C-alpha positions as CSV (number, residue, x, y, z in Angstrom):
1,M,32.8,-42.3,74.8
2,N,30.0,-41.6,72.0
3,T,27.4,-43.7,73.6
4,N,26.4,-44.5,77.1
5,I,27.7,-48.0,77.9
6,D,24.0,-48.6,79.3
7,D,22.6,-48.0,75.7
8,V,24.9,-50.6,74.4
9,V,23.7,-53.2,76.8
10,E,20.0,-52.1,76.0
11,E,20.8,-52.6,72.1
12,F,22.1,-56.1,73.4
13,E,19.3,-57.0,75.6
14,E,16.8,-56.4,72.7
15,E,19.0,-58.6,70.3
16,A,19.3,-61.1,73.2
17,T,15.9,-62.1,72.5
18,E,16.6,-63.6,69.2
19,D,19.9,-64.7,69.1
20,F,23.5,-64.8,71.5
21,I,25.6,-61.7,71.3
22,G,29.0,-62.9,70.5
23,L,32.0,-61.2,72.5
24,W,33.3,-59.9,69.2
25,Q,30.4,-57.7,69.1
26,V,30.9,-56.3,72.5
27,V,34.5,-55.3,71.6
28,G,33.4,-54.0,68.4
29,A,30.8,-51.5,70.2
30,A,33.9,-50.9,72.4
31,E,35.8,-49.9,69.7
32,D,32.8,-47.8,68.4
33,N,32.5,-45.8,71.9
34,I,36.5,-46.0,72.9
35,E,37.6,-42.5,73.7
36,E,41.3,-41.5,72.7
37,G,43.6,-42.9,75.5
38,E,41.0,-45.3,76.5
39,D,41.8,-48.6,77.2
40,L,39.7,-51.4,75.2
41,R,40.0,-54.3,77.4
42,R,38.8,-52.3,80.3
43,L,35.9,-50.6,78.6
44,T,35.0,-54.2,76.8
45,F,35.1,-56.0,80.3
46,D,32.8,-53.1,81.9
47,I,30.6,-53.3,79.2
48,V,30.5,-57.2,80.1
49,A,30.2,-56.4,83.9
50,R,27.2,-54.4,83.0
51,M,25.7,-57.1,80.7
52,L,26.3,-60.1,83.5
53,A,24.3,-57.4,86.3
54,R,21.2,-57.7,83.5
55,G,20.8,-61.0,83.4
56,F,23.4,-62.3,80.9
57,Q,25.9,-65.1,81.3
58,A,28.6,-66.4,79.7
59,G,29.6,-69.3,78.0
60,H,30.4,-71.5,74.4
61,I,27.9,-72.7,72.2
62,S,26.5,-76.0,72.5
63,E,27.7,-78.7,69.9
64,G,24.5,-78.1,68.4
65,G,24.3,-74.6,68.2
66,R,21.0,-74.0,69.7
67,T,21.9,-73.4,73.1
68,L,24.5,-71.9,75.3
69,D,26.7,-74.3,77.9
70,P,27.4,-71.3,80.6
71,W,30.8,-71.4,82.3
72,P,30.3,-72.6,85.8
73,D,31.1,-69.4,87.5
74,Q,29.1,-66.5,86.3
75,T,30.2,-63.7,89.1
76,P,31.2,-60.8,87.2
77,E,34.6,-61.1,88.7
78,A,35.4,-64.8,87.4
79,V,33.9,-63.9,84.1
80,I,36.1,-61.1,83.7
81,N,38.9,-62.6,84.9
82,R,38.5,-65.8,82.6
83,L,38.4,-63.0,79.6
84,H,41.6,-61.0,80.7
85,A,43.4,-64.5,81.0
86,E,42.0,-65.9,77.6
87,W,42.6,-62.4,75.8
88,K,46.1,-62.9,74.3
89,P,48.3,-60.1,73.3
90,G,48.4,-59.6,69.9
91,D,44.5,-61.0,69.6
92,P,42.7,-57.4,69.3
93,E,39.6,-59.0,69.0
94,M,39.6,-61.7,71.3
95,E,38.6,-64.7,69.2
96,F,38.4,-67.9,71.3
97,G,34.2,-68.4,70.7
98,V,32.5,-66.7,74.1
99,W,28.9,-65.9,73.7
100,F,26.6,-64.0,76.1
101,D,22.9,-65.0,76.5
102,R,20.3,-63.5,78.5
103,N,17.3,-66.2,78.2
104,L,18.9,-68.5,80.7
105,A,18.7,-66.0,83.3
106,N,15.0,-65.5,82.8
């Protein structure tokens, strides 16, 4: 990996003070830091798990686009299981509108 995962999460923490973090951004960070032979999903889920451990919550953007509607179960296992179930083969960037916000936990 080119960058420490914790550095990636710290960058997301900074960005989250002003905006939501899209799952597409997490996937992009994983792609930027993946080593040969490493699994993109596994690295993405590792980044997500570290984000959750640092106070992020996963969900969908509200209808008005100003708040995050968090998923009911925010345990890392539940969030990652949901992402794993929704990440369909052939959809490399996982385009189903998952967002993360850290402000909810503060």
